[in-house]
N, C-alpha and C positions, 0 to 999 in steps of 0.2 A: 761761216755762219751769217746768214740774213734774217731779217727782220720779217715776219708775214702778217698778214691781215687773218682774221678770224675769218673762215668760211666753214662749210658744211665737209666739204672735202680737210679740210683744214685741222678741224676739230676733229674726224676720224682718224687723220695720221696722226695726232697727238694722243687718243687715247692707244693707238698702235703700239708709237712709242713705249707711253706709258704700262703697259701690260708687258713690253718687253724687255722691261728694268730701267728702260732710256729713261735721261730728264727732260722735262718742257719747262721752260718759263712762260705765266701767260700772269693777267692782267688781275687784281682783286681792288673791290671797295678803298682799300688799305695802301698796299705797298705793294708791284710786282712780287709774286712768287718760283721759286726755285720746284719746280713739281717733282717727286718721284713716288711710285707705288707703295705706299703706308707698307703693306704686308711682306714688302721683300727687302732681307736684307742687306743686298746687294744696290737695290736701290737707294736703300737710307743712306748705305756706306755714301755711295757716287755723290750725296748730295753733303753730307760732312768733308769727304774731300774736294769739290769744288769751289765748297765757301771756306773751308781753312777753321773749318767751325770744329772747337772744343767737342770735346768727345761728353763730357760733363755739363753739356746746356743742350736739355730736350725742346724737340721739335713738336709744330703743331701739327695735328690733325684736321682735314679738313674733309669735311661730307656733303652729298648733295640730298640728304633727307634726314630729320627729325629722327626718322623711323633709324638708320644708321647707327644711331646708336646705342641701343641697347644689345647690341651683339659686338662693341667695342668697349665699354666701360658700363658702370652700374647707374644708374643716374635716377635725381630722387625725386620729388615732388616741387623739390626747388628749383633743377632743371628742365621739370614741364612748363613749370610758368614762366621761364625766361627765355628757354625754348622757341613758348610761344609767342612773345612779347618782344623779342629779339631777334630773333631768325628769321631771315637770313640774313647778318650782317655783323658789326664788327664786334662781336664779345667770342669772344673763348672761354670754354669751361671746365676746369682742371677736376676731375672727378676720378676716384680709384678705376685702376682697370678690372676687366674680367678677367679670370684666372684662365680661360680660354680664347682671350682675347686673338683676335688673328693678326694684330699689330704689331708689325717689330718692336723687340725688348729694346734695341737700338736709340731707338723715338725718344723712350722714356731715360734715358740713361741713368737706369742705376735703379728707379723710381718703381714703384705701386700704383702710379699714376698714370693719366693720361689726358694731355689738353688736347679739344675738340671743339671745333668753330666748322657755321657754314658761311661761306662767304654771301656778302651780297653785290655777286658781278657776272653779267650773263656769260660771260666766255669763260669764267669760272666755272658755274654751273653748267653749264651745257659737257665740259670737260669731264667734270664727274658723273656727270649722267652718261656720257660716252664710254667712259673708262668702267665705270662701275663697281668700283676700288674707290676707297678712302686715300689721300693724298697725303705724304707729309709737303709741304710747301712753306719753307724760309725765307724770306726778303729772297730776291734772288742780284748777292751781292758778294765781295770779300767779306767774312765777319769780322766784324767791329766795328765799320765803315758807314757811310752815307745810304741808308736803304735806296731803291728806284725805284721812283713812280711813273716811268718811262720806258718805253722798250731800249730805247736810246741808251738809258744810264744802263739796265742788264749787261748789253754789247761790250760798254765799255769799262763794266765794272767787272766781267767776269772773266778771268784768263782760263777757264774750263769752258769752253760754249757746250750748252744744250744741245740736244737733238733740235728742237726749233724754241724761239723767240717771236710770241704771238704778241700783235701789238694791238690792243684794246683801248688806247688813247690816255690820254695823263689822269690818276688814280685820284679818287675823287673825295676820298677823308683825304689820304697822303700821309697818316704817323697810322702805325699798326693799332691790332686791335687792343681794347683791353682782355686783361686778363682776370679773369675771379678763381680763387680757391673754392673750388666746394666740400673739399672732401674734412675741413673741420667744422665746429660747430656754426663756430659764427663763420661766415664766410670770409673770405680777406680777397682783397684785391695786391694781387701782387704786379700789376702794370697798368699803365692808368692811360686812356684811351679816348676815344670820342663817346664814348658809353659812361655816360656819368653814374660815380657812386649816387650822386642824389635822384638817378634815373633807376639806379638798379635799390635801393635803399625801398622804391616807391613802388615797386614791382614785388619783394621777398624781405624786406625787413631790414634790418640791422645787418650793418657791412660793417668790417674794421678794414684798415692799413696792413698788409702781410710786411712779418721783415723778410726783408731781403737778407739773402746771403748768396754773394756770388761770388763764393766757391763751389756751392752746391746747389745751385738755381733751381726753382722745380718750375719755372717758367722761360720763356725768351724775355729776351730785355732786360736781366736783372745784372749783365756789369757793369763795372763800375763807370768802366770805360767803353761807349759803343755806339756809334752812329757819327763815328766821326772822321770830318776829314782831315788830310793832310797838313794843312796850316792849324796854330794854336787857334783858341777863340775865347773870348770876352762878353760874359753875359752883363745884361742890365747898365749897357752904355749909354748915354746919350748924348757926348762928344766922342767920337771917336777920335782917335791917334792919329800922325799922320802915317801911310803907310799901311792904314788898315781899311779892306774891305767891312763897308758897312751894312748891318740888315735890318734894313728901319720898316717902323710898324705906327701904323696910325700916322700922327702930324710929322715923328722922327722918320723924315724922307734918306733911305741914304741909296749910293752903287744898284743894291738891292732892297723893296719892300717887301714885305710879307703881304700887309696890305694897305692900301690907303687909308681905307675909310675904317680902318679899326676893325674886321672883322672876324673873330678868331677861326671860324670856319675856314674862312679863303685861306688864314695865316696859314692852319697848318696843311691844306690843300699847296700852298707852294713852299715850306718848312724846307725839307729833304733839297729840290730841285734849288731853291735859295745858296743852301750851302755849296751844293757842288759848285754851283756857277761862281761862288764868290773864293774858289777854293781853286785859285790863282799864282802861281807860286813865281809868275813871271813879275804880275801885276800888284800883288802885294806881300805884306811880311805876318797879315794873320786877317781875323775873323774878329767885329762886332756886332752883337746883337742891341737890340733895342729891349725895354723891356717888354715883356709878354703880361700881361695881367694871371694871377695866379687861379682862373674862375673856367667853367664848363672846361671846353678842351685845351683853354689854356696853360692846364695842369700837366697833360700830355706834351703839349710843345714846349714847356717848362724841364720835362723828364727827361727831353730828349735833347734839351740844347745842355742840360747840366751835365751830361753824360759824355755827349760831343767835347763841354771844356774842361772834360776833368784830366787828372796825369795822363797820360798818353805808358800803358802798361801790356808789351808786344804779348806775356805769355798768358795773357788773359781774353785776349780782342777770339 
């Protein structure tokens, strides 16, 4: 499998592969997704198999327009406000499934809910438009490991290669979407991302932080050990130990630095690439990470780092 650049011909070929039940890796603004037709059980099963993803961990459905959602889920007024404000963009909304939803039930991992978002990347949206079907598209990497923010990361990280890997450059946001549960009276954030609690509350009012159950997650990104490199990770380090790769931030410069200017958006965009670069067993014995402010997108960065540093449980990744 080789990496290809997007073109009208490649987009058309990708759509043919996807309608035929094959998988295609493509860029979004967050990370690269491993796309498959969300209406085909066999395609969804291929995604789980290629990632080695546990069957209890649900997937996100990507749509090409807000209007698609009415045929998939049961949106309400809160959905309308959020979609108008943040879509296309890195916000995933969990809603009740329609009883006649065409989406594969495998995607929902036994729940009566479905998670939906509209990506903000030209290539992803062109593929959705050409395919004319909703696509399941989790991160295009082995489950539990560091997410891909470049096409080369996809090629390096998957043993089972998709039919196409489309190179759309480095992902702009660099961390996965915010996931918001709209199935309860007070919406709950299940996974932090670049769209913050404060931004969501400005649109729809009170929002809470969801209670996470890693044994029965309601959305992706809730496993205790996730986004993990091979080397052990230490957090909030100001002075690394000998033999550790040091991922710096701001004035704390290291062998790899997320943002010398202390810019959290830049840090998020560089996070997964830095973890991959530092994960070199021949050079280092571990990875130390400088403190990251717990504000704005820093909440999402720290969420990913805490899961990367969590004790590894090979039965839950």
